[in-house]
C-alpha positions as a printed Julia matrix, in Angstrom:
294×3 Matrix{Float64}:
 171.08  134.41  219.11
 173.43  132.72  221.35
 176.86  131.92  218.72
 179.37  130.48  220.13
 182.91  130.35  218.31
 184.89  127.41  219.24
 188.65  127.12  218.9
 190.77  124.32  219.36
 194.36  125.17  220.49
 197.55  123.05  220.46
 200.94  125.07  220.87
 199.87  128.11  218.86
 201.57  130.87  220.92
 202.19  132.7   217.78
 199.35  133.72  216.16
 196.53  132.76  218.7
 197.0   136.1   221.06
 196.14  138.43  217.67
 193.48  135.86  216.45
 191.18  136.22  219.33
 191.62  139.93  219.83
 190.33  140.31  216.24
 187.49  138.07  216.93
 186.13  139.65  220.19
 185.61  142.46  218.1
 182.51  140.57  216.53
 181.65  138.09  218.59
 180.93  137.93  222.53
 181.23  134.25  223.31
 184.74  132.77  222.95
 186.07  129.16  223.95
 189.26  127.9   223.55
 189.98  124.48  224.33
 193.75  124.37  225.41
 194.9   120.81  224.47
 198.03  120.48  226.74
 199.78  122.96  225.12
 203.42  123.17  226.0
 204.24  126.58  224.61
 202.69  130.2   226.34
 199.54  129.3   224.6
 197.91  128.57  227.81
 198.92  132.25  229.58
 198.24  134.02  226.35
 194.53  132.71  226.62
 194.3   133.04  230.2
 194.66  137.06  229.26
 192.26  137.22  227.0
 189.15  137.77  228.92
 187.34  134.54  227.2
 185.98  130.79  228.19
 189.19  128.98  228.42
 189.18  124.9   228.63
 192.59  123.11  229.96
 193.34  119.81  228.64
 196.29  119.04  231.24
 198.03  117.09  228.4
 198.01  116.59  224.84
 194.42  115.04  224.49
 194.51  115.2   220.35
 192.44  117.32  217.94
 188.82  115.1   218.74
 188.97  115.59  222.35
 189.52  119.45  221.77
 186.5   119.4   219.26
 184.74  117.07  221.86
 185.2   119.55  225.01
 184.16  122.1   222.68
 181.07  120.54  221.95
 179.87  119.91  225.06
 181.08  123.95  226.16
 178.95  125.28  223.74
 176.02  122.73  224.81
 176.27  124.04  228.53
 176.28  127.69  227.11
 172.72  127.02  225.38
 174.53  127.9   222.06
 171.9   128.7   219.31
 175.14  128.41  217.0
 178.91  126.93  217.31
 181.34  127.97  214.78
 184.8   125.94  215.0
 188.18  128.2   213.82
 191.57  126.53  213.33
 193.72  128.62  215.61
 196.73  128.83  213.28
 195.57  131.71  211.34
 194.9   130.22  208.01
 190.57  131.17  208.35
 189.74  134.2   207.46
 187.19  136.14  209.63
 185.2   137.69  207.45
 184.01  134.28  205.73
 182.79  133.34  209.17
 179.36  135.01  208.16
 179.59  132.26  205.36
 179.67  129.59  207.18
 176.82  130.92  209.78
 174.81  132.65  207.95
 172.86  129.11  206.17
 172.42  128.47  209.61
 170.75  131.64  211.14
 168.21  130.83  207.98
 167.2   127.77  208.84
 168.89  125.93  205.27
 171.34  123.55  207.2
 172.24  121.69  210.26
 175.95  121.26  209.44
 178.11  124.2   207.41
 181.15  123.54  206.21
 183.75  126.09  204.97
 184.92  124.37  201.95
 188.78  124.82  200.58
 188.49  123.32  197.42
 185.06  125.54  196.17
 187.4   128.6   195.8
 189.59  128.94  192.76
 191.56  131.51  194.99
 193.54  128.89  197.22
 195.7   127.54  194.95
 198.78  127.96  197.54
 197.37  125.14  199.53
 200.43  122.26  199.43
 199.96  119.92  196.84
 200.16  117.08  199.49
 197.72  118.62  201.22
 195.55  118.94  198.59
 196.24  115.13  197.43
 195.82  114.21  200.75
 192.39  115.69  201.94
 190.86  115.03  198.2
 191.43  111.29  198.75
 190.35  111.16  202.72
 187.15  113.24  201.22
 186.28  110.41  198.91
 186.47  107.86  201.52
 184.5   109.75  203.43
 181.88  110.06  201.14
 181.45  106.7   200.8
 179.38  106.78  204.0
 177.67  109.99  203.04
 174.84  110.85  201.3
 175.51  114.17  200.18
 179.05  114.33  198.34
 181.4   117.09  199.4
 184.39  118.35  198.49
 186.24  119.43  201.65
 185.0   116.64  204.49
 188.35  117.52  206.55
 187.68  121.14  206.67
 188.06  122.5   210.3
 186.0   125.57  209.46
 182.42  124.62  210.47
 179.01  125.97  211.58
 176.41  123.78  213.64
 173.19  124.73  214.91
 171.82  123.46  218.27
 170.12  120.73  217.18
 173.6   119.32  215.89
 174.98  120.15  219.61
 172.3   118.35  221.68
 172.24  115.26  219.95
 176.04  114.46  218.22
 178.88  114.22  221.09
 182.52  113.8   218.87
 184.04  110.84  221.24
 187.05  110.25  218.47
 190.22  111.72  220.04
 191.98  112.02  217.11
 191.83  113.98  213.46
 188.86  111.46  212.99
 186.71  113.32  214.67
 186.08  115.55  211.62
 184.98  112.73  209.54
 182.98  110.9   212.53
 180.88  114.1   213.01
 179.64  113.93  209.1
 178.68  109.92  209.33
 176.85  110.33  212.55
 175.22  113.75  210.97
 174.61  111.5   207.76
 172.98  109.27  210.15
 170.47  111.63  211.86
 169.53  113.01  208.67
 170.98  116.02  208.86
 171.46  119.05  206.27
 175.24  119.09  205.45
 175.93  121.96  203.0
 179.22  123.18  202.18
 180.35  127.31  201.28
 183.38  128.51  200.09
 186.42  129.84  201.65
 189.87  131.49  201.53
 192.5   130.33  203.29
 195.3   131.68  203.97
 198.54  129.6   203.89
 201.7   130.89  205.78
 203.97  128.23  205.0
 202.66  125.3   206.24
 201.01  126.36  209.43
 199.58  122.7   211.06
 201.01  121.28  214.28
 199.85  118.01  213.03
 201.96  115.44  211.22
 200.25  114.8   208.08
 200.78  111.36  207.89
 199.19  110.4   211.46
 196.68  112.93  210.18
 195.8   110.75  207.05
 196.23  107.91  208.9
 193.98  108.82  211.94
 191.41  109.62  209.25
 191.47  106.84  207.72
 191.03  104.47  210.59
 188.03  106.73  211.68
 186.5   106.61  208.68
 186.87  102.62  208.39
 185.69  102.35  212.0
 182.48  104.19  211.51
 181.84  102.76  207.84
 182.39   98.95  209.81
 179.45   99.69  212.49
 177.19  102.0   210.56
 177.36   99.82  207.46
 178.53   96.22  208.81
 177.09   94.21  205.8
 178.31   96.01  203.14
 182.15   96.27  204.9
 182.18   93.07  205.52
 179.47   91.33  203.87
 180.9    92.37  200.54
 184.36   91.26  200.87
 183.03   88.35  202.29
 181.1    87.09  199.46
 184.29   88.18  196.98
 186.13   85.83  199.15
 183.94   83.25  199.12
 184.12   83.24  195.59
 187.47   83.35  194.78
 187.76   80.53  197.15
 185.43   78.72  195.17
 187.47   79.24  192.24
 190.24   77.9   193.48
 188.96   75.0   194.83
 186.93   74.19  191.37
 190.67   74.67  189.77
 192.41   72.7   192.4
 189.58   69.49  191.64
 190.61   70.44  187.67
 194.56   70.25  188.14
 194.21   66.82  190.27
 191.99   65.33  187.4
 194.36   66.45  184.75
 197.55   65.36  186.59
 196.52   63.1   189.11
 198.66   65.79  191.36
 197.27   67.38  194.78
 198.34   71.0   194.14
 199.45   72.29  197.34
 199.24   75.74  196.54
 195.79   76.09  195.05
 194.48   74.14  197.8
 196.3    76.26  200.43
 195.33   79.44  198.56
 191.07   77.9   197.88
 191.12   77.1   201.91
 192.61   80.37  203.26
 190.25   82.6   200.93
 187.25   80.34  202.21
 188.11   81.05  205.98
 188.22   84.62  205.49
 185.28   85.02  203.16
 183.06   82.75  205.94
 184.64   84.93  208.86
 184.26   88.43  207.14
 180.78   87.09  206.99
 179.66   85.92  210.24
 181.1    88.66  211.32
 179.07   91.1   208.89
 175.77   88.74  210.1
 176.76   89.18  214.13
 177.64   93.08  213.9
 174.41   94.19  211.95
 172.3    92.17  214.62
 174.32   93.86  217.16
 174.03   96.96  216.54
 170.45   96.57  215.8
 169.34   95.01  219.34
 171.34   98.08  220.82
 169.39  100.52  218.73
 166.1    98.94  219.7
 167.47   98.9   223.14
 167.86  102.76  223.46
 164.72  103.73  221.71
């Protein structure tokens, strides 16, 4: 089978050379996206006799993943494995994420850091952040995951042909899962072991978390507008109605118009109506677009 290993790399001069040299002993098709590195990453990977995609400037992790997806598609790959360049993943675990694809047991396989009790060296703040982001992502997924942010994944040919990532940031991991869930692709997880040498990530954890959260909210709003806008709209209308009645009751008892209660009633009613209107309009618009595509 035509198996492609895709590695997004940004300023990974310290470990990229050794990693790729070890991968080349087992796999022939290796694609590296040099995402505008300012260190020696570009020179190192161009000397390794692998396929290199160069971004002139740093476009973001999601943009690198998109470039790798498109290149794997052009290479007619049967399976794509995305692998981090920072040395935290073990080459020995590649077969774990690849086997379910080869046996047609799944369309996407995620290497989960939280299904293996040996992964006790993950920084605590990362554990908390990943678990929170995974819970948010699980709201939009049929199958509940333990590690939605893992970059160690395998995709089959069908996923590569039908999903094109668009998010340029770290939210791309969630975007792919939401789109895969919409297309009824089977997503499973397998346990992997990670090797944290201090904090190897080149991504700021705050910006990473914010990017993923905003991306998840964006795609949830698109896929489920009635839930995303409609439910909060109904709640706001309910609160507004409560304050309307309270305002009327207060005026009846004291013959005084309570401005604070009235302002809260008006504001929540307006926001509730706006949210409900948005839900209906977005739902209608999305369905029209989907019907035209079909």
